Steps between C-alpha positions, in 0.01 A plus 500: 500500500392209279548257789277713723232501230514123470490459878195726538322320218568159653389618844175627346450166325568312822254724686233427241557126529479525880167683480368245249610206715339657806176541306507136389564349843300763697783599730636849575739610226734628768616142566622448144643852471693439823642168381596655165674791673701264721599282203613781268663694786682339792478139374638535146641854515352577157323816618679754721264801518750723683774444244259526206309814597748663737377823658181485293368191681348655811350801317337251261367300795374818669318619187348154452375491859354848455297379202393182683385694807317755286314222321418331829365820654286559188297193601436628853161667475407593857127461438555142384711423806221630721262273313683175572436518871670568825725194482713636216499850648635365827752274327665786313502733802498350850599156377790638295623689807489180706707314239744791480553506877538123550741454207706802605541369853578146376758630250672704769516202738600235244746694284610772739411773249458855625144599581494731197597225255273247672209741461581542130505124442169468687347757264642325192339164581156650565415460131360183344403610149241382245762358263573234761157463661282454190679194349503338846127557547428332168674183612372510860139590403380628840146627553408821320502695827860406582615546140356852489661598830844371398484645149399846623762490774764429236383791283469751783805408706760571226481881517440490876811288557702712259399817681593345835840394365566840339409688818715271715793541262457877498500506880822293508674735254373810679625371835845403371755709690231713660459520874215750519170318468331820387740536207444137398124548518523816290703329224258209507204737469665681210542172315137407558379841388714491185369158403138584581495840327685388187290182480172690528622769261611250237177303543293816457697604190467160333132488595442837330682388187293182477157628608511816283620309190807722472696203362414267213423144605822358361706726730319411826729211589819679400403812691410297809826306497714809448317698770538213750876482440541881510301518825715228654827662393407858591367393839824315573700803391307733730491272804715189526305181418153652502431382143338167586258677731423756228411246228294292742299807603468596132343165418268518802385846397414390145331178614255697714404774252166415342547740210817322381470180296812307599410170330704559179816597689437228760502231233826636358658525845394143583687364199800721568504398867485132405803550274694694764409265786605193301836636391566679827460188709741299282758780517465541878517124561813486285670742743446277803806354665397139565769455763369805684146366467604160636689662788178652634280200413453389862411846628282564196310175561433611859375838379281324242338298779427824688353652184287195421388385844499818711484819293242386244260331747523804729416727207196294404380474860518877551339566160202268549403554865126559520445442127313227314803279434496140623800336667567269201497807273739675736722195491542507122538879493777459759676239286505674160720811475782449245745786457560637152706695254434849638660400830814381319526813286462737796754301701748521212469878471511584869760238586744644247444857616527418871828313449634813328372706796703291744255230607710190422235258625262632230687273254291215645167667418472358148608138571281498811202626299564232237508241777155614618369493142635149436377369834146640485437420132635144511344410835159647424482382138569143612261491797219753462265271307529230768452760774189635327352151466589410859329814630198443280531835320596372155254536217343172382555403138430821306167479319436856386575678174692801379273640229663711230251759382225689684238502223133426565530124445812470720324689779189284476707180513706631794181585687371146461828339603522732800152391611628144502789616724773490236736794533523697177726796421423698186799673336473760226670815373165664421409722795132536409451122491691459826285770658182311403644177643581673829148646518370143467709396801759296308871478582703683240852588396531813288808463283689259281492158675850415375664826612761534772237689700272194480784281626502709819133585543286234330386265777463145364405334828240234426542547123571183306420576139470766231208591274606720207180692419643833387417659166875561468626181340862576582420551870333157519799345325771668708311429823458135405873464439596699812284306747573148375775470760255601775196294404625232260400463135185300584353792696553767232193577290430771243244588237560434134542830317325590176843526340586141590158383383564649156868407471612164362665268752854590396437865596337434839680533832571160654271388784815439707516881528132597501383226737181301459233649272208613713147385417590355158666591171206711378447724804679835498513811716261684268243219520493497880491877551223532241291235677541668839424837344174364360382381842649152540591404859740261670302237695576189708319166516577199718469161331322214673407137436172619346653785306837379373741638244325336207167648608661841548642490149169402352304768684746786447658401169402825328463732796814467714873504435678288765795688645632316806430201720547484878541134590378344828849550651474875450744521207412711198572400138428722197355352181773509235558396142766252615297304755140383502359510853233262628370652826381250758217503749524786754724699263410864438487621141562871447368613163409809301120498469433638154123511544278531804402136503313380808692313765430123527268371769628352827478145368719598203774704665614665817559870452762673709371746759754780461550777754390849407 
């Protein structure tokens, strides 16, 4: 028992290191989890999951997948899917069916699997998954349009693919040993009804408990987790293998009930899913027989080519016909579709059960799925950036800012930067401030910018720096540390807090964590918000030969606080305590106008004609 405890602890530590390494190098964590699983399992023989966990292994995997699918379906708000356009809607419906059909046919022809098993494998590899897509998008940096399509596809396709796989599996089990098609259809319908009814019932029950405040806040997460597992187990007990369908429907039901606030349980489930996904993938990879994997390498490579060069392009073509998607955009969409952890977990569960049911060829489901995961992730991670550049759909050097805080000053600064065509995304946990920002037409993210939810949903296309303007000192600090790997230390800026202004140097947080001090040592959040509240405005002025930086300083010494400079190349640089800027001719100075001083005449300066 002590050895099992040590093994689990070390696997958890290894999973954490894999996630950290993936974050540092901006690659999907699945690559490092896969390598770790191979090393500790078939390569060294240190970890043998079957011997260690025995009969408990597959129930543990099944329960973990149930939680992962429930969390994934919690993110699938149907109104949001409708809002992202017809492309995503087609990709997760018609496009998914096209992929399913092509892969099923190819699997049958290449491996000689039965049509039932080929159909199951086709359903399994429908999914891409946000845990694989999002890190890849950050390194590829495609245009915002492509990034949004791929990210939403990854979020929405997980439960869709899982449902397809569950229904296919149920049909296979129902048809085993049955000759009457009507009887098979009736068993299949019973399974669907059991999953749907129990899922809706459990979702309704949990929704009532949460919306009517029948549970204290500290029990919400525990009650949700226990009800998910009970629903999964009871559904399986009533109708064989209907549990995954039940928990997926349960999550979908809750995600689309306006009266239920799912954000607290969603945050908990995201962290729990990250833990389960990380450990699960190492354990599953450790079970792979490398000799078996190598024996199918040639056939798997052929199937990978079909998946990459036939199935995916066909899906994109069908999904974008008649829509506003250019051919270069279609080209990159057709190239990026890495398979993820959900596919591996579902293959492990169903492969094991089908082997026990007499389908010997189902033993190849898991290694074949791993082969598709390895092939798509490695190939696309290595080439997608070059493909994006070659097609002309890669973002130029990111110039915009992620702004932490949606207060009045942050909104005014974001408005001015947006007018100069710099993309700004305002992130805050204060709904009222976010609501005001949205009413002003600004891009927003409501939530903690360093949460797991933000990792999946916060679109950083075109964003190249961070401005920490929140009244919450800790949020500025944590955000500055979190995004250093994305933007680099030189593009992290945050306000000096009143606490740091009062504290002696030995009690202040190092600038290596906080980033560069915005606007000087003596300017704090309170100062800026007070100025904006008293009527001060953010204004822009272009420097010229007649009205240079020295003249600007002389004229506005007591009436304007310089904030940022846009140089003639279109790059923006904030004024900081660490660096003294000397804007050149044709630079634009963005400043906070403390008083309503008159603008200089034409011979003194060129003012910027701003739209709206």
